[in-house]
N, C-alpha and C positions, 0 to 999 in steps of 0.2 A: 186836228192835231195841234194847230196853233193855239186854239183855246185851252187845250190841256196844258201846253207848255207855259202859257201865261198864268194859268191857275197855279201850277207848281211853283213858279217863281214867286208869285204873290204869297203862297203858303210858306216858303222858306223865309221870305222877308218878314212875314208875320211872326214866325217862330223866333227869328233873331231879335226882333223888336221885343217880343215877350221875354226872352231870356235876359236881354239888356235891362228891361224894366225890373225883372225879378232880382237880378243881381244888384241893381241900384238901391233896392230897399233892404238888402242883406247887410246886417251889421257884421263887420269884419271881426270884431272882438268875440262874436259868438262862434266863429270858426277856429279861433286860436286854441280854445280848450280841447276840442276833439283832436286837432292836429297834434298838440303837445302830448295828449294822452296816447294817441296811436304810436307816435315815435318812441315814447317812453316804454310802451308795452313791447314794441318790437325790439328795442335795444336793451330792455331790462335795466335801464338807468334813469335817474331823475333828469328831466329836460326842462329848460327855461327858455321862454320866448318873450322878448321885451315888447315887440310890436309886430302886428300883422296888418297889411294894407292891401285892399283890392283896388285895381285900376282898370277901368273899362275902355277908356279911349286913349290913344287911337286904336290900340288892340288890348284885349283883356290880359291882365298881368297880375301877378301876386308878388308882393314884396315883404320879406321877412327881415327883421332887424334884431340883433342881440340874441341869436340862437346859441344856446350853451347846453352841452350834454355832460353829465357828471362823469368824472374819471375816478381813478383809484384814490386820489386825495383832492381836497377842494382847490389846492394850488395847481393841480395838473388835470384840468378837464379833458375828457375824451375828444370833444369837438367844440370849437368856437368859430362862429361865422359873424363877421361884422355886419354884412348885408348880403342877402340873396334875392335875386329877381328872376321870376319865371314868367315868360310870355307864352300864351296858349293860342293854338289855331282852332277856330270854331267848327268849320265844316267837317273835319275828320271825326268830330265827336258823334255826328249823326251816323257814321259808319262803324261806331264802336271802337275807334282808335283814339289814342291820346297822342297828339303831336304838339310838342312844345317848340315854339319858334326860337326860343333862346332860354338858356339857363346860365346865369351869371353869378359868380361867387366872388365877393370882395373880401380879401384877407382871411380865408379860412385857415384854421389851425387844427390839425388832427394829431392826437397822441395815442399810439398803440404800444402795448406792452409785450414783452417776451417772457416765456416761462423759464424754469431752471435749465431746460434742455435747449433754450434758444429758439423755441417755436413761437409763432405769432399767436397772440391771444385776441380773438375777435369777439366783440360783445354781441349779445342777442343771437347766439348760434342755435337756440331752440325756441320753439313757441311755447306759451303757457299751456298747461295740461288741458284746461277746459276748452281752449280754442283748438288744440290739436285733435280733439275727438269730435269736433263739430261736423255736421254734414258738409258744410262748405269746404272744410279742410280735407274731408275724405273724397271730395269730388275731383275728377281729373283736372289737372292744371290747364288753364286756357293758354292759347297761343299768345305770345307777347305782342302787344299792340302799341308799345310806347316808342316814340321816336323824338329826337331832339335835333332840330336843324343846326343849332349853334350852341356849343358848350364853351364857356370861357371862364377861366380862373385867373384872378389877378392877385399877385403878392401872396401866394399860398405858402403854407408851411406844413411839414410832415415830420413827426418824430416816431421812430421805431426803435425802442431800446436806446442804445448809444448813438444811433444814426439819426441825422437831422438833414432835412431838405428845406431850403429857404428861398425866398424870392421866386417861387414857382409861377411860371407863366404858361398856361395851357389853353389850347384852342382846338376844337374839333367838332365831331357830330356823331350822333347815334341814329342808325337807320332802323326801319321796321323789320328788316330781315335778320335782326340780332347782330349786325356787324357795326363796327365803330372804328373811327380813325382819329388820332390826336397828334398834334405837334406840341413840343414843350421845351422849355429851358429852365434851368434852376441852378442855384448855388448849393453845393454840398457842405454847408456850414463851413468849418475850417479845413475840410478835406480837399476841395477843389471846385470845379465847375462842370456842369453838364450842358452841352450845347447841341443844337440841331437834332434834338431828340424827336423820334416818331414811334408811335405804337399803333398797330392794327389789330383789332379784335374780331373774332368770329365765334358765334354761339354764345353771345352774352346772356347770362342768366341760366345757362345749362351746365351740366357736368362735362360737356364736351368743349368747354371754352378753350380756344386757342389764342395765343398771344405771339405777335411778332414785333420785336422792338429793336431799334438801332439808335445810335447816337455817337457823340464825340465827347470824350473826357479831356479836360484841360487842367494842367498843373495840380494833379492829385498829390497831396502831401503824404509821403510814405511814413514819415515819423508819426503823424497823427493816426494814420491807418493802423500802424503797429500797436499804438496805445489802445485803440478801440477794440482791436482783436486780442489784446492781452498777450501779445507775442513775447516770448522770452528773449528772442534775438533783438539786437539793436538794429533799427532800420531807419534810413533817411534817404531823401532824394525826392524827385518830382517825376510824375508819369503823365504822358500824353498819349492819346490813341483813340481808336474807334472800336465799336462793338456791335454785334448783331446777335440776337437771341430769339429762339423760337420754342414755345412751350405748348404742348397739346395735352389737355386733360391732366394737368399737373405734372407732366413728365417733360424733361428737357429733350428736345428733338434736334435742334440745330443751334450751333453757336459758332461765332467767328470773332476772333480777337486780333488786334494789331496794335501793340503797345510799344512805346519807347520810353525807357527810364533814363533820366539825366541826373548827374551828380549823385548817382546811386551809392549808398554805403550800407553794407550788411555785415554784421559781426555776430558769430554764434559759435561757442565751444571751440575756439581756436581757428575758426574759418572766417576769413575777411575778404570782402569783395568791394571794390570801389571803381567808379567810372561810369560807363554807359552800357545798357543792355537793351536788346530788342527781342520781343516775343510775338510771334505770329502763329495762330492755331485755328484749325477748322475741325469741329467735332465730326468724326467719321471721315476726316481727310488728313491733310498734311499739317505738321507743326514744325517750328524751328525756334530755338533759343540761341541767340548770337551774343557771345561775351568777348568778342575780339577787342573791343575798346575798353575792356575792364581789366583791372589789376586784381589778381587773386593770390592770397596768402593762406596756406593751410598748414598749421603746425610749424615744425622746424624743417620739414622736408620740401614742400611744394611752394613754388612762387611763380605765377604766370604774369609776365609783364604786359602792360597795355600795348596793343598793336599786334601781338602774336595771335594768329587765327585760332579761335576756339569756338566751336559751335556744335550744337546737338540738334538733330532733326529726325523725323520719322513719320509714322502714320498713327493717328488716333483711332481708337475704337468708337463705338456709338455711345459710350457713357463717359462722363467727365471724371476720370479717376486715374491714378497711377497704374492700376491694374489694366487699363485700356491700352497702355503702351506695349507695343510688340517689337517691331524692328526699329532700331535706333542707329543712326550714323553719327559717329563722333569724329570731328575734324580737329586735329592739333597741328598747326602748320600745314605741311603737305601731306601729312599722314591721315588716312581714312580708316577708321576702325568700325566694323559692322558688328552690331550686337543683336542677338535675339533674346528678348525678355520674356520671362514667364513669372511675373510678380504676383499673380493671383493663384499660383499652383500651391499644392500642399507644402512643398519645399521650394520657396522662391529661388529662382536661379537665372543665370545669364549664360548664353552661349556666345563665344567669340569666334567669328569665322576666320579661317586662315588669312594671314596678312603679313606683309613685310614692312617693318617700321624703320624709318630713317631716324637715327638717334640725334643728330646734330640739332634739329629744331626742338626736340624734346628736352634738351639740356637747358633750354631757357626756362623750363619749369622747376629747375633745381635752385634752391636757395644758396647752396654752396656753388661757387664759380667753378665749373667743370668744362674742360675741353674734350668733348666726347664726340666721336664720329662712328661711321659704319652702320650696320644694319642688324636687326634681329628678325629672324623669320619665325613667326608664331604659327604653330599648328592649330588645330581645333581645340579650344579650351572650354571647360565647363567650370562655372563659378557658382557655388551654392552660397546664398546670402545669410541664412539663419539656420545653424551657425555657419560661419565662413569656412569654406572648403574649396580647394582648387584641384583641378586635374588637367594636365596638358604638358606640352613640351615646346621648347624653343631652341633655335640654332643661332649661335653667335657667329656672324659673318663679318670678319674684319672689324670688330668693335675696337676702336682706338681711343685710348685715354691719354690726353696730353699732359705731360709733366712739365716742370719748370725748365728742364734742359733737354727734353726729348719726348718720347711717347712709348706707350705699352699697348700691344695689340692682343686681344683675346679671341680665341676660336674654340668652339666646342659645343656641347649640348647641355641644356638646362632642362629640368623637369620639375613639375609641381605635383605635390601630393598632400592633401589636407591643407594645413596652414604653413607648410614648409616648401621652400624652393631648394633643389639639389643641383649641384654641379659635379659632374663625374669626369675627372681627368681633363679639365679645361686647359688648353695650351696657352701659355703666356709668352709673347715674343717681345723682346726689347733689344734693339740694335743688332738684330740678327741672331741673338741668343734666345734660348727657350727654357721654360720651366713648366711644370705641371701643377695644377691646383684642383683639389676636390673639397667639397664642403656643403654646408646647408645654411639657410637663412629662414628664421621663423618670423612670419608676418605679424603675429600677435605681439610677441615680446620685443621684436626688433633686434634679436641677438643672432649672431652668426657663429659657425664653427668651420674653420678652414684648415686644411692640411696640404702642404705643398713641398716640393723638392726640386733640387737642381743637381745636375751632374755634368762636369766638364765644361762649365760655362766660363767664357772669357770675362774676367772681372773688368777689364779695361772698357769694354763696350757698355756694361751695366753702369759703371761709374760715370761714363759720359752721359747716359740718359738721366740718371738720378741726381748727379752732383755737378754736371756740366764740366767735368774735368776728366782727362785720360791719364793722369799721373799714376793711378793705381792699376796694376796688371797682375795676371796670374790666372790659374784654373780654380774654379769654385765648385765645391761640393757642399750640399747642405740640406737640412730638413727643418721644417717649422710647423708648429701646431698652434693655431690662434683661436680665440673665442671672444665674444662681446659685440658691442655695436660696431657697425661698419664705419669706423673713423680711426685714422691712424693714431690719434691721441687717446682713444678709448679702448682699442683692442688690447688684449692681454694674451700671453702664451709663452711658449718656450721652444727652443730649437738648438741645433748645432750647426757650425760652419767650419770649413777648412779651405784654405787657399794655399796651393803649392806652386813652386817655381814662380814666386811673385816678385814684385818690384814696386816701390813708391818712388817715382822719378823726382830727383831733387832732394830726397831724404835718405840719410844714412843714420841709423841709430847710434853707431859708434862715433860717427863724426860729430853728432850733436852732443853726445856725452863728453867727448874730448874738447869740443868747442865750449861747452858749459864750464869746463875746468880752466878756462882762459888759456887753452892750448898748452898747459903745463906738460903733459906727457909728450906731446909733439916736440915741445921745446927741449925736453930732456933727451928725446931720441935724436933730435938734430945735433945736440951737443955731443952726442956719442957717435955721430956720423951715420945714423940709420934713417931710413924713410918708412913711415908708417902708413902712407897713403893707400897701400894695397889692402889695408884692413877697413877702409872707409867705403865699403861697397853698399850700393843701393838694393841689390838683389837679396831676397830672403828665401830660405828653403821652405818654410812652412809657417802658416798662421792658423791657429785653431782655437775654438772657444765654444763652451756651452753658454747659452744666454737665456735670459728672461725678458719678455717685452711688457712694458708697462709705461703709461703716460707718454707714449711716443718715443721711448728710449729703450736701448738694449742694455740690460744690466748683466755684467760678466764678472764672474769670480775667478775664472781660471784661463784668462787669455794668455796664450803662448805665442811668442814671435821668435823664430829660430833663424839666426844667421850662421855662416860658416865659423865665425870666431866669437859669437856671443849668443846668448839666449835670454830673452826677456820674459818675465813672469809678472803679469799685470792683472789689475782688477779695476772696475769702474764702469762708466756709462758711455754710450755712443748715441747721439741724437739722430733719429731717422729723418727729421724734418730738414735739418741743415748740415748733418754730418759732424757736429761739434763733438770734441773729445773731452772727457774728464776721467783720466786714468792715472794710476800710480802703481808702484811695485818695486821691482828690482831687476837688474841686469847681471848675468853671470858671464864673465869673459873667460875665454878658453886659456889653457896653460900656454899655448904657443904665443898668444898675444901678451899674456902676463910676462913671459920670458923676454919678449922684445921690449916691453916697457921698463922692466926691472934690470935689463942688461945682465941676464944670467942664462946659463944653459938650460936649466930645468925650471919651469914655471909651475904655478898652481892656479886653480880656479879662484877668481876674485869676485866677490859680490858687491855691486854698486847700487845703493838705494836710489830710487827715482822719486822725487817729491811729486812730480806730476808730468803728464803728457797732455798738452792743451792743443789748440788749433782745431783742424778738421781732419777727416779721414785722409784727404789727399794732401794736406799740408800740416803734418804734426809738428809740435814744438816741445822739446824735452826740457824739463826744469829740474836742476839738482839743488840740494840744500847745502849749507855750509859744512855740515857733518860729513857728507859724502866727499866734498872737495878736500877737506882736511884729512880724511882717511886715505885718499889716494896720494896726497902729498906726503903723508907719513910713510907710505909704503915705497914710493918711488923716488924720494929725495935723500934717503939716508945711505947712499951708496958711495963710500970711499971719497974720491976726489971730485965730487959733484961741483962744489963751490970753486975749486981750482979751474975746472973746465968752464964754468959759468963766467969766471972773471976773465978768462982768456977771450971769450966771445963778446962779453958786454962791458968789460972794463971793471975797475974796482967799484966805482959808484953804482953802476948798473947791477953788479952782483950783490952789493949791500942792499939795494932797494928790493931785489927779489927775495933776499934772505929775510929782510924785515917783513915782507908780505907773507912769506911762509910761516914765520913766527906767529903773526897775527892769526893766521888760519888755524895753526896748531893750538894756540892758546884758546881760540874760540871753540875748538873741538873739545879741549879738556874741560872748559867751563860748561859746555852743554852736557858733558857726561856727569 
């Protein structure tokens, strides 16, 4: 046995020596042409090889320099390798196996192209026809017997369409069982960096190839990414995170992402997002998108401030697509909204499970500053997406809208049908008083139609809520019909109002009229020994008007204000935002008051023109013109011994002064005529 072992060892040594001698006499240049021809035939591209060198000691090796494979243009070769070194193990050759001790590539450059559909175009996908029909080609494929103990790439580069990988550093091994493992790092051109990368392969060289890869992305430039993807949206910011991907036979089986975007900025079609965002997702498992630290603006309606909790989470299906989304949980502040998605159905739709929403945190989403509280109880809702259609109901539970000087509470039912929301007899409460409102709102056009009414409402309470003052009192009856966008300055419509047994504290129409006349009638009455203060009452019997609403103002053509001794007929506007008045018209005083002013037994109705009523609803100011003043002076000063009584009260000089003043008024009246 020992002799046989010695003979076998001597035989192996002899073979190795023979191979070494044979290789030593082989001219490396003779091998270059067959190698170039074989690579060219395989890739169907022109191949250039500047130098080929065989190295025998200390281990057999092959060194290639200046390898270049033709690309689509001379300026863009498919492959360039500065230098490649292959070290081979001898003993496995005797077992029919090729084992490379090491494969080292120095500065390889690979450029691949994409077709019009974005698919990768690989060279040499088919064999030449004559070779495909050869007996060798028809024979069963042999088991793979290639292994590489060490694979190392230094300063590699890869271009695939607009994508570029630079400074690629890769190290790993390929085993005889068709498995491989590599670690790598690279710069993604101007996109960012790839660190701590690892890829494990199974079934190399077969159709059942499986790939498991993971790594860390650093400082990915979203603006550059958006340009390369030709996105219409404006995108900016930086992304860091980790990823894991598993592919089997060309199909994505597993995926895990954990990314965080910093200084994120996204703008598209009126939608803007800025701040930070976090995305974590597992294919076939849970996912979550957190936008709490982001500010969101969407059109003129929605604005989410940074800091308000806003997140979306749920379960992913086994495929990476929106259609894989099923159950989604939306969190806005303390509110949790559960959705059931069916995005891959013939009619994509969303089901909203019953929930109670707290409104106060939701008001942070409104661009308009609103003071809103209370709750909305949503029943089960169905939302069809294409085209949009709603079906569901909601209950308003103490929904409170804060005003400048008070608040309004809404209670009642809402329902949705198609693209419209309907309110049926919703109750509106303000300072203990109530009104009813019915109407609809179209989600597509943004237009509303509202009809409301009040009966026996105490105006004093409403005035306190809307204008912060309680000077106005009385019982209100009214109806209103409105249409347009839900904005006080944009709504239009018409209505009627009537206030009975009313009062404006601190305001008397007759007192302001007489005061506007520089107290002339009062002075005359006092000269005659009478007191007119009983006519300066604040209470009125009736205020009524038909009105039109436009631009946030009530336009009135027939406003009537009735006192016991006077009746005003006015027209003009009242602002709903601040209660400002812009009215004019006339006042008709009764026969009784006329008789008192004129010092006669039988009076007649007198018409006094009013140039304007300014101020606010709770603090009106009457303005009279010179013509009105002169008219009254003419009526009430031509009575017998007026100047004699005036001289008794004021003295001769005072009477002359008043007389001159009246002459100026009368002359001014005549000139105006």
